[in-house]
Steps between C-alpha positions, in 0.01 A plus 500: 500500500823626338755229432786687663613173665656367182867571473519704821614241747176361650434242229774551253826644384653639188674298221587585145312830535167328594316422824553138596271324746714339774221433759145383463268745672194501275396338178836502315761224549866545566682560176242726332672794338396814312410862543216742586518815298396849593250527209280225646683211333601169656689209354629193682616154412445200721730209403337253745153536346634561144308825506554853360260782575499844338264778597512829302252756634683827428296667771791610715539433871341822605184345651443197729288346219810440287674303776177307571476406131851357508432316822171365368664386170763290679258362761257390223784352294631284780141401609456365146825300527384349836163402344 
């Protein structure tokens, strides 16, 4: 699953050059902000949970595996917070 929902209106908007979560539609709370990069990187901060996550894969977004790795990273991170 590609995280195209961030910053494109469905779950978020843009602010200070970053995607900002304005609606809770999955694991991330409102107020989460950050960026998914084209080289397979992802970084977001979550003030509510006092959490910062950074994923640096450098695999590019040319295959579905890259998008799945990003999705799995964030899903696992928030599952650990809930536990």
